[in-house]
C-alpha positions in Angstrom: 194.0 31.2 165.1 195.6 27.8 164.2 196.6 27.1 167.9 193.0 27.9 169.0 191.6 25.6 166.3 194.1 22.9 167.2 193.3 23.1 170.9 189.7 22.4 170.1 190.6 19.4 167.9 189.1 21.2 164.9 190.2 19.4 161.8 188.4 21.4 159.1 185.9 24.1 158.3 183.5 23.5 155.4 181.4 26.3 153.9 178.6 25.7 151.4 176.5 28.3 149.7 174.4 29.1 146.7 174.6 32.8 146.3 177.1 34.8 144.3 179.7 36.9 145.9 178.9 40.6 145.2 181.4 42.8 143.3 181.2 46.4 144.1 182.4 47.5 140.6 182.3 44.7 138.1 183.3 46.7 135.0 186.4 48.0 136.9 187.3 44.6 138.1 187.1 43.3 134.5 189.2 46.3 133.2 191.9 45.8 135.9 192.0 42.0 135.3 192.4 42.5 131.6 195.2 45.0 132.2 197.0 42.7 134.5 196.7 39.8 132.0 198.0 42.1 129.2 201.0 43.1 131.3 201.7 39.4 132.1 201.3 38.3 128.5 203.7 41.0 127.3 206.5 39.8 129.5 209.3 38.2 127.4 209.3 35.1 129.7 205.5 34.5 129.6 205.6 31.8 126.9 208.4 30.0 128.7 206.6 30.2 132.0 203.5 28.7 130.4 205.5 25.9 128.7 207.2 24.7 131.8 205.3 26.2 134.8 207.3 26.1 138.0 209.6 23.4 136.6 211.3 26.4 134.9 212.9 27.2 138.3 215.1 24.1 138.4 217.9 25.4 136.3 217.7 28.9 137.8 217.9 27.6 141.4 220.6 25.2 140.6 222.7 27.9 138.9 222.2 30.2 141.9 223.2 27.4 144.3 219.9 27.4 146.1 218.5 24.0 145.0 217.7 21.6 147.9 220.3 18.8 147.3 221.2 15.8 149.3 219.0 16.7 152.3 219.9 20.3 152.0 223.6 19.6 152.4 224.3 21.3 149.1 222.6 23.9 146.8 223.6 22.4 143.5 222.7 19.1 141.9 225.1 17.7 139.2 222.2 16.0 137.5 219.6 18.8 137.4 219.6 18.6 133.6 217.8 15.2 134.1 215.0 16.5 136.2 214.4 19.9 134.7 211.6 21.5 132.7 213.2 20.6 129.4 213.2 16.9 130.3 209.5 17.3 131.3 208.6 19.0 128.1 210.5 16.7 125.8 209.6 13.3 127.3 206.6 13.5 129.6 204.3 16.5 129.2 201.0 15.8 127.6 198.9 18.8 128.6 198.4 22.0 130.6 196.0 22.9 133.3 195.2 26.2 135.2 193.6 27.3 138.4 190.1 28.8 138.0 190.2 32.0 136.1 194.0 32.1 135.9 195.5 33.1 132.5 198.9 31.6 133.2 198.0 27.9 132.7 201.2 26.8 134.5 200.0 23.4 135.6 201.4 20.5 133.7 199.9 17.1 133.0 202.6 14.4 132.6 202.6 10.8 131.6 205.3 8.2 132.0 205.2 6.3 128.6 207.5 3.5 129.4 209.8 1.8 132.0 209.1 0.9 135.6 206.5 3.6 136.2 204.7 3.4 132.8 201.2 4.6 132.9 201.8 7.1 135.6 199.7 10.2 134.9 199.9 13.2 137.2 199.4 17.0 137.4 202.8 18.1 138.2 205.4 18.1 139.4 206.2 21.6 140.5 209.6 22.9 141.5 209.2 21.8 145.2 208.1 18.3 144.4 210.9 17.8 141.8 213.4 19.0 144.3 212.1 17.0 147.3 211.9 13.7 145.4 214.8 14.6 143.1 217.8 16.6 144.0 217.1 16.4 147.7 217.4 12.7 147.6 220.0 12.5 144.9 217.5 11.1 142.4 217.9 12.0 138.7 215.0 9.8 137.5 212.2 12.1 136.3 209.7 9.1 136.0 210.3 8.2 139.7 209.6 11.8 140.7 206.2 11.7 138.7 205.3 8.4 140.4 206.1 9.8 143.9 204.0 12.9 143.0 201.1 10.7 141.9 201.3 8.6 145.1 201.3 11.7 147.3 198.2 13.1 145.5 196.4 9.8 145.9 197.2 9.7 149.5 196.3 13.3 150.2 199.9 14.2 151.2 202.0 17.1 150.4 205.7 16.4 149.6 207.0 19.6 151.1 206.2 21.5 154.3 203.1 23.8 153.9 203.6 27.5 153.7 202.4 29.1 156.9 202.6 32.8 155.9 199.7 34.7 154.6 201.5 35.2 151.3 200.2 31.9 149.9 
């Protein structure tokens, strides 16, 4: 489908509407949603995931040796402890955000309070952004990562290749 759209020079599809989407069995949808949330909230890591979002993956990926480092030449970054979720929580995080109707609330709002990038406010970073602007470049400056994230957001750019599978 993407090749056909590209061959027609189609850049975007926009849909607009005013009617609600019908739900065949609304009470069942609510029941199943509540069950799913209860299962998620009961997980022992739920609070940690909410606190750090995808930044919680930094230490895990580094430990496993799968963290993009020095342009993917290595899987471990010696300074991962300077760009991980703990650094975010302790020095930069000022709030949380969530996708519509999502109970996880894993998005993080961060602020650089001092230094070269003082005043930078951004939703993020997530694991991929922290790796691409951090470990992949050999950078251990979390404030720089936040500034790069903000610049990409403002320019409408994504710092990592888009996922092309239907899983996303």
